[in-house]
CHARMM internal coordinates of N, CA and C (Angstrom, degrees):
IC EDIT
DIST 1 N 1 CA 1.4523
DIST 1 CA 1 C 1.5303
ANGL 1 N 1 CA 1 C 109.54
DIST 1 C 2 N 1.3021
ANGL 1 CA 1 C 2 N 116.33
DIHE 1 N 1 CA 1 C 2 N 134.34
DIST 2 N 2 CA 1.4540
ANGL 1 C 2 N 2 CA 122.48
DIHE 1 CA 1 C 2 N 2 CA -176.84
DIST 2 CA 2 C 1.5270
ANGL 2 N 2 CA 2 C 110.25
DIHE 1 C 2 N 2 CA 2 C -95.07
DIST 2 C 3 N 1.3345
ANGL 2 CA 2 C 3 N 116.41
DIHE 2 N 2 CA 2 C 3 N 133.90
DIST 3 N 3 CA 1.4566
ANGL 2 C 3 N 3 CA 121.30
DIHE 2 CA 2 C 3 N 3 CA 176.41
DIST 3 CA 3 C 1.5219
ANGL 3 N 3 CA 3 C 109.20
DIHE 2 C 3 N 3 CA 3 C -75.99
DIST 3 C 4 N 1.3207
ANGL 3 CA 3 C 4 N 116.55
DIHE 3 N 3 CA 3 C 4 N 134.90
DIST 4 N 4 CA 1.4671
ANGL 3 C 4 N 4 CA 122.04
DIHE 3 CA 3 C 4 N 4 CA 177.80
DIST 4 CA 4 C 1.5167
ANGL 4 N 4 CA 4 C 109.18
DIHE 3 C 4 N 4 CA 4 C -117.04
DIST 4 C 5 N 1.3247
ANGL 4 CA 4 C 5 N 115.34
DIHE 4 N 4 CA 4 C 5 N 149.65
DIST 5 N 5 CA 1.4648
ANGL 4 C 5 N 5 CA 121.75
DIHE 4 CA 4 C 5 N 5 CA -176.39
DIST 5 CA 5 C 1.5271
ANGL 5 N 5 CA 5 C 110.10
DIHE 4 C 5 N 5 CA 5 C -122.64
DIST 5 C 6 N 1.3269
ANGL 5 CA 5 C 6 N 115.48
DIHE 5 N 5 CA 5 C 6 N 137.31
DIST 6 N 6 CA 1.4674
ANGL 5 C 6 N 6 CA 121.85
DIHE 5 CA 5 C 6 N 6 CA 179.39
DIST 6 CA 6 C 1.5294
ANGL 6 N 6 CA 6 C 111.72
DIHE 5 C 6 N 6 CA 6 C -95.14
DIST 6 C 7 N 1.3322
ANGL 6 CA 6 C 7 N 116.55
DIHE 6 N 6 CA 6 C 7 N -21.04
DIST 7 N 7 CA 1.4633
ANGL 6 C 7 N 7 CA 120.55
DIHE 6 CA 6 C 7 N 7 CA -172.64
DIST 7 CA 7 C 1.5306
ANGL 7 N 7 CA 7 C 111.32
DIHE 6 C 7 N 7 CA 7 C -134.86
DIST 7 C 8 N 1.3203
ANGL 7 CA 7 C 8 N 113.96
DIHE 7 N 7 CA 7 C 8 N 141.29
DIST 8 N 8 CA 1.4619
ANGL 7 C 8 N 8 CA 121.99
DIHE 7 CA 7 C 8 N 8 CA 169.09
DIST 8 CA 8 C 1.5192
ANGL 8 N 8 CA 8 C 105.24
DIHE 7 C 8 N 8 CA 8 C -130.88
DIST 8 C 9 N 1.3186
ANGL 8 CA 8 C 9 N 116.17
DIHE 8 N 8 CA 8 C 9 N 131.69
DIST 9 N 9 CA 1.4705
ANGL 8 C 9 N 9 CA 119.16
DIHE 8 CA 8 C 9 N 9 CA 177.82
DIST 9 CA 9 C 1.5191
ANGL 9 N 9 CA 9 C 109.50
DIHE 8 C 9 N 9 CA 9 C -132.12
DIST 9 C 10 N 1.3155
ANGL 9 CA 9 C 10 N 114.57
DIHE 9 N 9 CA 9 C 10 N 159.21
DIST 10 N 10 CA 1.4587
ANGL 9 C 10 N 10 CA 120.75
DIHE 9 CA 9 C 10 N 10 CA 174.42
DIST 10 CA 10 C 1.5255
ANGL 10 N 10 CA 10 C 107.98
DIHE 9 C 10 N 10 CA 10 C -77.39
DIST 10 C 11 N 1.3221
ANGL 10 CA 10 C 11 N 117.75
DIHE 10 N 10 CA 10 C 11 N 150.37
DIST 11 N 11 CA 1.4611
ANGL 10 C 11 N 11 CA 122.63
DIHE 10 CA 10 C 11 N 11 CA -178.36
DIST 11 CA 11 C 1.5300
ANGL 11 N 11 CA 11 C 111.85
DIHE 10 C 11 N 11 CA 11 C -56.62
DIST 11 C 12 N 1.3343
ANGL 11 CA 11 C 12 N 116.76
DIHE 11 N 11 CA 11 C 12 N -30.40
DIST 12 N 12 CA 1.4685
ANGL 11 C 12 N 12 CA 119.38
DIHE 11 CA 11 C 12 N 12 CA -179.52
DIST 12 CA 12 C 1.5358
ANGL 12 N 12 CA 12 C 112.52
DIHE 11 C 12 N 12 CA 12 C -87.97
DIST 12 C 13 N 1.3431
ANGL 12 CA 12 C 13 N 117.37
DIHE 12 N 12 CA 12 C 13 N 7.08
DIST 13 N 13 CA 1.4558
ANGL 12 C 13 N 13 CA 120.47
DIHE 12 CA 12 C 13 N 13 CA 171.40
DIST 13 CA 13 C 1.5070
ANGL 13 N 13 CA 13 C 120.28
DIHE 12 C 13 N 13 CA 13 C 120.14
DIST 13 C 14 N 1.3411
ANGL 13 CA 13 C 14 N 120.04
DIHE 13 N 13 CA 13 C 14 N -44.99
DIST 14 N 14 CA 1.4631
ANGL 13 C 14 N 14 CA 119.34
DIHE 13 CA 13 C 14 N 14 CA -174.77
DIST 14 CA 14 C 1.5283
ANGL 14 N 14 CA 14 C 113.66
DIHE 13 C 14 N 14 CA 14 C -60.55
DIST 14 C 15 N 1.3131
ANGL 14 CA 14 C 15 N 115.21
DIHE 14 N 14 CA 14 C 15 N 144.56
DIST 15 N 15 CA 1.4591
ANGL 14 C 15 N 15 CA 121.70
DIHE 14 CA 14 C 15 N 15 CA 178.91
DIST 15 CA 15 C 1.5255
ANGL 15 N 15 CA 15 C 109.35
DIHE 14 C 15 N 15 CA 15 C -74.98
DIST 15 C 16 N 1.3248
ANGL 15 CA 15 C 16 N 115.99
DIHE 15 N 15 CA 15 C 16 N 132.37
DIST 16 N 16 CA 1.4602
ANGL 15 C 16 N 16 CA 122.18
DIHE 15 CA 15 C 16 N 16 CA 176.57
DIST 16 CA 16 C 1.5281
ANGL 16 N 16 CA 16 C 109.60
DIHE 15 C 16 N 16 CA 16 C -98.01
DIST 16 C 17 N 1.3409
ANGL 16 CA 16 C 17 N 116.48
DIHE 16 N 16 CA 16 C 17 N -39.62
DIST 17 N 17 CA 1.4687
ANGL 16 C 17 N 17 CA 121.27
DIHE 16 CA 16 C 17 N 17 CA -178.87
DIST 17 CA 17 C 1.5128
ANGL 17 N 17 CA 17 C 108.83
DIHE 16 C 17 N 17 CA 17 C -148.75
DIST 17 C 18 N 1.3139
ANGL 17 CA 17 C 18 N 115.36
DIHE 17 N 17 CA 17 C 18 N 136.86
DIST 18 N 18 CA 1.4599
ANGL 17 C 18 N 18 CA 122.19
DIHE 17 CA 17 C 18 N 18 CA 173.14
DIST 18 CA 18 C 1.5172
ANGL 18 N 18 CA 18 C 106.49
DIHE 17 C 18 N 18 CA 18 C -148.36
DIST 18 C 19 N 1.3149
ANGL 18 CA 18 C 19 N 116.50
DIHE 18 N 18 CA 18 C 19 N 116.90
DIST 19 N 19 CA 1.4543
ANGL 18 C 19 N 19 CA 118.34
DIHE 18 CA 18 C 19 N 19 CA -177.44
DIST 19 CA 19 C 1.5023
ANGL 19 N 19 CA 19 C 112.66
DIHE 18 C 19 N 19 CA 19 C 174.03
DIST 19 C 20 N 1.3336
ANGL 19 CA 19 C 20 N 115.53
DIHE 19 N 19 CA 19 C 20 N -143.33
DIST 20 N 20 CA 1.4601
ANGL 19 C 20 N 20 CA 121.65
DIHE 19 CA 19 C 20 N 20 CA -179.59
DIST 20 CA 20 C 1.5304
ANGL 20 N 20 CA 20 C 109.39
DIHE 19 C 20 N 20 CA 20 C -56.21
DIST 20 C 21 N 1.3174
ANGL 20 CA 20 C 21 N 117.31
DIHE 20 N 20 CA 20 C 21 N 142.52
DIST 21 N 21 CA 1.4665
ANGL 20 C 21 N 21 CA 119.70
DIHE 20 CA 20 C 21 N 21 CA 179.02
DIST 21 CA 21 C 1.5295
ANGL 21 N 21 CA 21 C 111.30
DIHE 20 C 21 N 21 CA 21 C -61.09
DIST 21 C 22 N 1.3294
ANGL 21 CA 21 C 22 N 115.62
DIHE 21 N 21 CA 21 C 22 N 137.70
DIST 22 N 22 CA 1.4672
ANGL 21 C 22 N 22 CA 121.33
DIHE 21 CA 21 C 22 N 22 CA 178.87
DIST 22 CA 22 C 1.5298
ANGL 22 N 22 CA 22 C 109.07
DIHE 21 C 22 N 22 CA 22 C -131.67
DIST 22 C 23 N 1.3082
ANGL 22 CA 22 C 23 N 115.50
DIHE 22 N 22 CA 22 C 23 N 157.31
DIST 23 N 23 CA 1.4670
ANGL 22 C 23 N 23 CA 121.04
DIHE 22 CA 22 C 23 N 23 CA 178.41
DIST 23 CA 23 C 1.5277
ANGL 23 N 23 CA 23 C 109.69
DIHE 22 C 23 N 23 CA 23 C -80.15
DIST 23 C 24 N 1.3158
ANGL 23 CA 23 C 24 N 115.04
DIHE 23 N 23 CA 23 C 24 N 165.06
DIST 24 N 24 CA 1.4596
ANGL 23 C 24 N 24 CA 120.23
DIHE 23 CA 23 C 24 N 24 CA 175.70
DIST 24 CA 24 C 1.5265
ANGL 24 N 24 CA 24 C 110.34
DIHE 23 C 24 N 24 CA 24 C -60.26
DIST 24 C 25 N 1.3272
ANGL 24 CA 24 C 25 N 117.28
DIHE 24 N 24 CA 24 C 25 N -39.56
DIST 25 N 25 CA 1.4684
ANGL 24 C 25 N 25 CA 121.43
DIHE 24 CA 24 C 25 N 25 CA 179.08
DIST 25 CA 25 C 1.5280
ANGL 25 N 25 CA 25 C 110.84
DIHE 24 C 25 N 25 CA 25 C -62.24
DIST 25 C 26 N 1.3290
ANGL 25 CA 25 C 26 N 117.39
DIHE 25 N 25 CA 25 C 26 N -43.61
DIST 26 N 26 CA 1.4693
ANGL 25 C 26 N 26 CA 120.17
DIHE 25 CA 25 C 26 N 26 CA 178.60
DIST 26 CA 26 C 1.5269
ANGL 26 N 26 CA 26 C 110.92
DIHE 25 C 26 N 26 CA 26 C -65.88
DIST 26 C 27 N 1.3270
ANGL 26 CA 26 C 27 N 116.38
DIHE 26 N 26 CA 26 C 27 N -38.88
DIST 27 N 27 CA 1.4660
ANGL 26 C 27 N 27 CA 120.27
DIHE 26 CA 26 C 27 N 27 CA 178.28
DIST 27 CA 27 C 1.5287
ANGL 27 N 27 CA 27 C 109.89
DIHE 26 C 27 N 27 CA 27 C -62.83
DIST 27 C 28 N 1.3362
ANGL 27 CA 27 C 28 N 116.80
DIHE 27 N 27 CA 27 C 28 N -42.17
DIST 28 N 28 CA 1.4587
ANGL 27 C 28 N 28 CA 120.02
DIHE 27 CA 27 C 28 N 28 CA 179.43
DIST 28 CA 28 C 1.5236
ANGL 28 N 28 CA 28 C 111.08
DIHE 27 C 28 N 28 CA 28 C -63.93
DIST 28 C 29 N 1.3217
ANGL 28 CA 28 C 29 N 117.02
DIHE 28 N 28 CA 28 C 29 N -37.46
DIST 29 N 29 CA 1.4623
ANGL 28 C 29 N 29 CA 120.10
DIHE 28 CA 28 C 29 N 29 CA 177.18
DIST 29 CA 29 C 1.5302
ANGL 29 N 29 CA 29 C 110.65
DIHE 28 C 29 N 29 CA 29 C -63.48
DIST 29 C 30 N 1.3365
ANGL 29 CA 29 C 30 N 117.53
DIHE 29 N 29 CA 29 C 30 N -40.99
DIST 30 N 30 CA 1.4723
ANGL 29 C 30 N 30 CA 121.15
DIHE 29 CA 29 C 30 N 30 CA 177.44
DIST 30 CA 30 C 1.5236
ANGL 30 N 30 CA 30 C 110.16
DIHE 29 C 30 N 30 CA 30 C -60.40
DIST 30 C 31 N 1.3290
ANGL 30 CA 30 C 31 N 116.04
DIHE 30 N 30 CA 30 C 31 N -45.91
DIST 31 N 31 CA 1.4670
ANGL 30 C 31 N 31 CA 121.14
DIHE 30 CA 30 C 31 N 31 CA -179.59
DIST 31 CA 31 C 1.5280
ANGL 31 N 31 CA 31 C 110.01
DIHE 30 C 31 N 31 CA 31 C -62.79
DIST 31 C 32 N 1.3355
ANGL 31 CA 31 C 32 N 117.15
DIHE 31 N 31 CA 31 C 32 N -45.12
DIST 32 N 32 CA 1.4737
ANGL 31 C 32 N 32 CA 120.81
DIHE 31 CA 31 C 32 N 32 CA -179.99
DIST 32 CA 32 C 1.5242
ANGL 32 N 32 CA 32 C 111.53
DIHE 31 C 32 N 32 CA 32 C -59.54
DIST 32 C 33 N 1.3360
ANGL 32 CA 32 C 33 N 116.98
DIHE 32 N 32 CA 32 C 33 N -41.96
DIST 33 N 33 CA 1.4658
ANGL 32 C 33 N 33 CA 120.46
DIHE 32 CA 32 C 33 N 33 CA 178.63
DIST 33 CA 33 C 1.5243
ANGL 33 N 33 CA 33 C 110.85
DIHE 32 C 33 N 33 CA 33 C -62.63
DIST 33 C 34 N 1.3337
ANGL 33 CA 33 C 34 N 117.05
DIHE 33 N 33 CA 33 C 34 N -41.56
DIST 34 N 34 CA 1.4614
ANGL 33 C 34 N 34 CA 119.79
DIHE 33 CA 33 C 34 N 34 CA 179.97
DIST 34 CA 34 C 1.5208
ANGL 34 N 34 CA 34 C 112.23
DIHE 33 C 34 N 34 CA 34 C -72.35
DIST 34 C 35 N 1.3268
ANGL 34 CA 34 C 35 N 117.41
DIHE 34 N 34 CA 34 C 35 N -28.77
DIST 35 N 35 CA 1.4682
ANGL 34 C 35 N 35 CA 119.72
DIHE 34 CA 34 C 35 N 35 CA 172.52
DIST 35 CA 35 C 1.5293
ANGL 35 N 35 CA 35 C 108.89
DIHE 34 C 35 N 35 CA 35 C -66.38
DIST 35 C 36 N 1.3220
ANGL 35 CA 35 C 36 N 116.94
DIHE 35 N 35 CA 35 C 36 N -45.02
DIST 36 N 36 CA 1.4705
ANGL 35 C 36 N 36 CA 121.26
DIHE 35 CA 35 C 36 N 36 CA 179.24
DIST 36 CA 36 C 1.5195
ANGL 36 N 36 CA 36 C 111.67
DIHE 35 C 36 N 36 CA 36 C -62.27
DIST 36 C 37 N 1.3462
ANGL 36 CA 36 C 37 N 116.81
DIHE 36 N 36 CA 36 C 37 N -33.44
DIST 37 N 37 CA 1.4690
ANGL 36 C 37 N 37 CA 121.54
DIHE 36 CA 36 C 37 N 37 CA -179.92
DIST 37 CA 37 C 1.5286
ANGL 37 N 37 CA 37 C 112.87
DIHE 36 C 37 N 37 CA 37 C -85.28
DIST 37 C 38 N 1.3311
ANGL 37 CA 37 C 38 N 117.88
DIHE 37 N 37 CA 37 C 38 N -1.55
DIST 38 N 38 CA 1.4607
ANGL 37 C 38 N 38 CA 121.38
DIHE 37 CA 37 C 38 N 38 CA 178.44
DIST 38 CA 38 C 1.5210
ANGL 38 N 38 CA 38 C 114.20
DIHE 37 C 38 N 38 CA 38 C 80.91
DIST 38 C 39 N 1.3184
ANGL 38 CA 38 C 39 N 118.06
DIHE 38 N 38 CA 38 C 39 N 13.30
DIST 39 N 39 CA 1.4679
ANGL 38 C 39 N 39 CA 121.50
DIHE 38 CA 38 C 39 N 39 CA -178.99
DIST 39 CA 39 C 1.5287
ANGL 39 N 39 CA 39 C 110.62
DIHE 38 C 39 N 39 CA 39 C -83.82
DIST 39 C 40 N 1.3242
ANGL 39 CA 39 C 40 N 116.14
DIHE 39 N 39 CA 39 C 40 N -35.04
DIST 40 N 40 CA 1.4625
ANGL 39 C 40 N 40 CA 122.83
DIHE 39 CA 39 C 40 N 40 CA 178.06
DIST 40 CA 40 C 1.5192
ANGL 40 N 40 CA 40 C 107.29
DIHE 39 C 40 N 40 CA 40 C -118.08
DIST 40 C 41 N 1.3269
ANGL 40 CA 40 C 41 N 116.50
DIHE 40 N 40 CA 40 C 41 N 143.86
DIST 41 N 41 CA 1.4665
ANGL 40 C 41 N 41 CA 121.33
DIHE 40 CA 40 C 41 N 41 CA -177.99
DIST 41 CA 41 C 1.5193
ANGL 41 N 41 CA 41 C 112.30
DIHE 40 C 41 N 41 CA 41 C -65.31
DIST 41 C 42 N 1.3269
ANGL 41 CA 41 C 42 N 117.30
DIHE 41 N 41 CA 41 C 42 N 136.17
DIST 42 N 42 CA 1.4662
ANGL 41 C 42 N 42 CA 120.10
DIHE 41 CA 41 C 42 N 42 CA 174.60
DIST 42 CA 42 C 1.5287
ANGL 42 N 42 CA 42 C 109.91
DIHE 41 C 42 N 42 CA 42 C -57.00
DIST 42 C 43 N 1.2993
ANGL 42 CA 42 C 43 N 116.16
DIHE 42 N 42 CA 42 C 43 N 141.64
DIST 43 N 43 CA 1.4639
ANGL 42 C 43 N 43 CA 120.93
DIHE 42 CA 42 C 43 N 43 CA -178.84
DIST 43 CA 43 C 1.5179
ANGL 43 N 43 CA 43 C 113.30
DIHE 42 C 43 N 43 CA 43 C 94.05
DIST 43 C 44 N 1.3404
ANGL 43 CA 43 C 44 N 117.24
DIHE 43 N 43 CA 43 C 44 N -10.24
DIST 44 N 44 CA 1.4598
ANGL 43 C 44 N 44 CA 120.09
DIHE 43 CA 43 C 44 N 44 CA 176.22
DIST 44 CA 44 C 1.5244
ANGL 44 N 44 CA 44 C 108.83
DIHE 43 C 44 N 44 CA 44 C -67.61
DIST 44 C 45 N 1.3163
ANGL 44 CA 44 C 45 N 115.63
DIHE 44 N 44 CA 44 C 45 N 154.56
DIST 45 N 45 CA 1.4639
ANGL 44 C 45 N 45 CA 119.28
DIHE 44 CA 44 C 45 N 45 CA -177.63
DIST 45 CA 45 C 1.5159
ANGL 45 N 45 CA 45 C 111.16
DIHE 44 C 45 N 45 CA 45 C -146.80
DIST 45 C 46 N 1.3269
ANGL 45 CA 45 C 46 N 115.67
DIHE 45 N 45 CA 45 C 46 N 163.08
DIST 46 N 46 CA 1.4689
ANGL 45 C 46 N 46 CA 122.25
DIHE 45 CA 45 C 46 N 46 CA 178.98
DIST 46 CA 46 C 1.5192
ANGL 46 N 46 CA 46 C 110.29
DIHE 45 C 46 N 46 CA 46 C -93.49
DIST 46 C 47 N 1.3270
ANGL 46 CA 46 C 47 N 114.11
DIHE 46 N 46 CA 46 C 47 N 143.41
DIST 47 N 47 CA 1.4644
ANGL 46 C 47 N 47 CA 121.48
DIHE 46 CA 46 C 47 N 47 CA 175.61
DIST 47 CA 47 C 1.5203
ANGL 47 N 47 CA 47 C 107.31
DIHE 46 C 47 N 47 CA 47 C -131.51
DIST 47 C 48 N 1.3339
ANGL 47 CA 47 C 48 N 116.62
DIHE 47 N 47 CA 47 C 48 N 137.45
DIST 48 N 48 CA 1.4615
ANGL 47 C 48 N 48 CA 121.04
DIHE 47 CA 47 C 48 N 48 CA 176.90
DIST 48 CA 48 C 1.5270
ANGL 48 N 48 CA 48 C 108.00
DIHE 47 C 48 N 48 CA 48 C -83.51
DIST 48 C 49 N 1.3223
ANGL 48 CA 48 C 49 N 115.28
DIHE 48 N 48 CA 48 C 49 N 127.10
DIST 49 N 49 CA 1.4661
ANGL 48 C 49 N 49 CA 120.92
DIHE 48 CA 48 C 49 N 49 CA 177.15
DIST 49 CA 49 C 1.5254
ANGL 49 N 49 CA 49 C 107.83
DIHE 48 C 49 N 49 CA 49 C -132.05
DIST 49 C 50 N 1.3181
ANGL 49 CA 49 C 50 N 115.79
DIHE 49 N 49 CA 49 C 50 N 96.67
DIST 50 N 50 CA 1.4573
ANGL 49 C 50 N 50 CA 120.36
DIHE 49 CA 49 C 50 N 50 CA -178.45
DIST 50 CA 50 C 1.5149
ANGL 50 N 50 CA 50 C 111.05
DIHE 49 C 50 N 50 CA 50 C 65.09
DIST 50 C 51 N 1.3368
ANGL 50 CA 50 C 51 N 115.90
DIHE 50 N 50 CA 50 C 51 N -119.30
DIST 51 N 51 CA 1.4686
ANGL 50 C 51 N 51 CA 120.99
DIHE 50 CA 50 C 51 N 51 CA -177.39
DIST 51 CA 51 C 1.5249
ANGL 51 N 51 CA 51 C 112.78
DIHE 50 C 51 N 51 CA 51 C -99.43
DIST 51 C 52 N 1.3345
ANGL 51 CA 51 C 52 N 117.10
DIHE 51 N 51 CA 51 C 52 N 9.96
DIST 52 N 52 CA 1.4599
ANGL 51 C 52 N 52 CA 119.73
DIHE 51 CA 51 C 52 N 52 CA 178.83
DIST 52 CA 52 C 1.5187
ANGL 52 N 52 CA 52 C 111.04
DIHE 51 C 52 N 52 CA 52 C -133.14
DIST 52 C 53 N 1.3258
ANGL 52 CA 52 C 53 N 114.32
DIHE 52 N 52 CA 52 C 53 N 168.28
DIST 53 N 53 CA 1.4567
ANGL 52 C 53 N 53 CA 121.52
DIHE 52 CA 52 C 53 N 53 CA 176.77
DIST 53 CA 53 C 1.5205
ANGL 53 N 53 CA 53 C 108.63
DIHE 52 C 53 N 53 CA 53 C -107.35
DIST 53 C 54 N 1.3225
ANGL 53 CA 53 C 54 N 115.49
DIHE 53 N 53 CA 53 C 54 N 145.41
DIST 54 N 54 CA 1.4612
ANGL 53 C 54 N 54 CA 121.52
DIHE 53 CA 53 C 54 N 54 CA -179.56
DIST 54 CA 54 C 1.5179
ANGL 54 N 54 CA 54 C 108.55
DIHE 53 C 54 N 54 CA 54 C -123.13
DIST 54 C 55 N 1.3281
ANGL 54 CA 54 C 55 N 116.37
DIHE 54 N 54 CA 54 C 55 N 132.87
DIST 55 N 55 CA 1.4696
ANGL 54 C 55 N 55 CA 121.50
DIHE 54 CA 54 C 55 N 55 CA 175.22
DIST 55 CA 55 C 1.5246
ANGL 55 N 55 CA 55 C 107.35
DIHE 54 C 55 N 55 CA 55 C -89.04
DIST 55 C 56 N 1.3070
ANGL 55 CA 55 C 56 N 115.17
DIHE 55 N 55 CA 55 C 56 N 114.74
DIST 56 N 56 CA 1.4674
ANGL 55 C 56 N 56 CA 121.42
DIHE 55 CA 55 C 56 N 56 CA 176.61
DIST 56 CA 56 C 1.5283
ANGL 56 N 56 CA 56 C 107.41
DIHE 55 C 56 N 56 CA 56 C -90.88
DIST 56 C 57 N 1.3220
ANGL 56 CA 56 C 57 N 117.09
DIHE 56 N 56 CA 56 C 57 N 135.57
DIST 57 N 57 CA 1.4646
ANGL 56 C 57 N 57 CA 119.05
DIHE 56 CA 56 C 57 N 57 CA 179.41
DIST 57 CA 57 C 1.5281
ANGL 57 N 57 CA 57 C 111.16
DIHE 56 C 57 N 57 CA 57 C -69.22
DIST 57 C 58 N 1.3034
ANGL 57 CA 57 C 58 N 114.69
DIHE 57 N 57 CA 57 C 58 N 160.06
DIST 58 N 58 CA 1.4652
ANGL 57 C 58 N 58 CA 120.92
DIHE 57 CA 57 C 58 N 58 CA 176.98
DIST 58 CA 58 C 1.5214
ANGL 58 N 58 CA 58 C 108.41
DIHE 57 C 58 N 58 CA 58 C -61.34
DIST 58 C 59 N 1.3318
ANGL 58 CA 58 C 59 N 117.27
DIHE 58 N 58 CA 58 C 59 N 139.72
DIST 59 N 59 CA 1.4687
ANGL 58 C 59 N 59 CA 118.79
DIHE 58 CA 58 C 59 N 59 CA 176.44
DIST 59 CA 59 C 1.5295
ANGL 59 N 59 CA 59 C 110.24
DIHE 58 C 59 N 59 CA 59 C -65.78
DIST 59 C 60 N 1.3130
ANGL 59 CA 59 C 60 N 116.56
DIHE 59 N 59 CA 59 C 60 N 147.58
DIST 60 N 60 CA 1.4743
ANGL 59 C 60 N 60 CA 119.18
DIHE 59 CA 59 C 60 N 60 CA 179.84
DIST 60 CA 60 C 1.5285
ANGL 60 N 60 CA 60 C 111.15
DIHE 59 C 60 N 60 CA 60 C -62.10
DIST 60 C 61 N 1.3110
ANGL 60 CA 60 C 61 N 114.92
DIHE 60 N 60 CA 60 C 61 N 147.13
DIST 61 N 61 CA 1.4665
ANGL 60 C 61 N 61 CA 120.84
DIHE 60 CA 60 C 61 N 61 CA 178.63
DIST 61 CA 61 C 1.5130
ANGL 61 N 61 CA 61 C 108.04
DIHE 60 C 61 N 61 CA 61 C -86.07
DIST 61 C 62 N 1.3269
ANGL 61 CA 61 C 62 N 115.42
DIHE 61 N 61 CA 61 C 62 N 128.98
DIST 62 N 62 CA 1.4541
ANGL 61 C 62 N 62 CA 120.44
DIHE 61 CA 61 C 62 N 62 CA 178.92
DIST 62 CA 62 C 1.5246
ANGL 62 N 62 CA 62 C 110.10
DIHE 61 C 62 N 62 CA 62 C -65.98
DIST 62 C 63 N 1.3127
ANGL 62 CA 62 C 63 N 115.90
DIHE 62 N 62 CA 62 C 63 N 137.09
DIST 63 N 63 CA 1.4617
ANGL 62 C 63 N 63 CA 119.37
DIHE 62 CA 62 C 63 N 63 CA -177.14
DIST 63 CA 63 C 1.5192
ANGL 63 N 63 CA 63 C 112.18
DIHE 62 C 63 N 63 CA 63 C -81.19
DIST 63 C 64 N 1.3337
ANGL 63 CA 63 C 64 N 117.83
DIHE 63 N 63 CA 63 C 64 N -14.77
DIST 64 N 64 CA 1.4549
ANGL 63 C 64 N 64 CA 120.67
DIHE 63 CA 63 C 64 N 64 CA 179.08
DIST 64 CA 64 C 1.5029
ANGL 64 N 64 CA 64 C 113.27
DIHE 63 C 64 N 64 CA 64 C 82.08
DIST 64 C 65 N 1.3176
ANGL 64 CA 64 C 65 N 116.78
DIHE 64 N 64 CA 64 C 65 N 8.65
DIST 65 N 65 CA 1.4668
ANGL 64 C 65 N 65 CA 119.15
DIHE 64 CA 64 C 65 N 65 CA -179.34
DIST 65 CA 65 C 1.5060
ANGL 65 N 65 CA 65 C 110.39
DIHE 64 C 65 N 65 CA 65 C -99.33
END
COOR INIT
IC SEED 1 N 1 CA 1 C
IC BUILD
């Protein structure tokens, strides 16, 4: 049985998706498309938190200093 999610939110709170239940794979495809379109920062990733998915921002790039 596949787990389905009704909500995806950004780690800082705003809702990214709320609607028909989708699989983790479908959610990842949505995120990848928005990364490609420049809507979400490259390196961002999904995390499962209870019954919803959370978009974690890309970790900061070390400046090397």
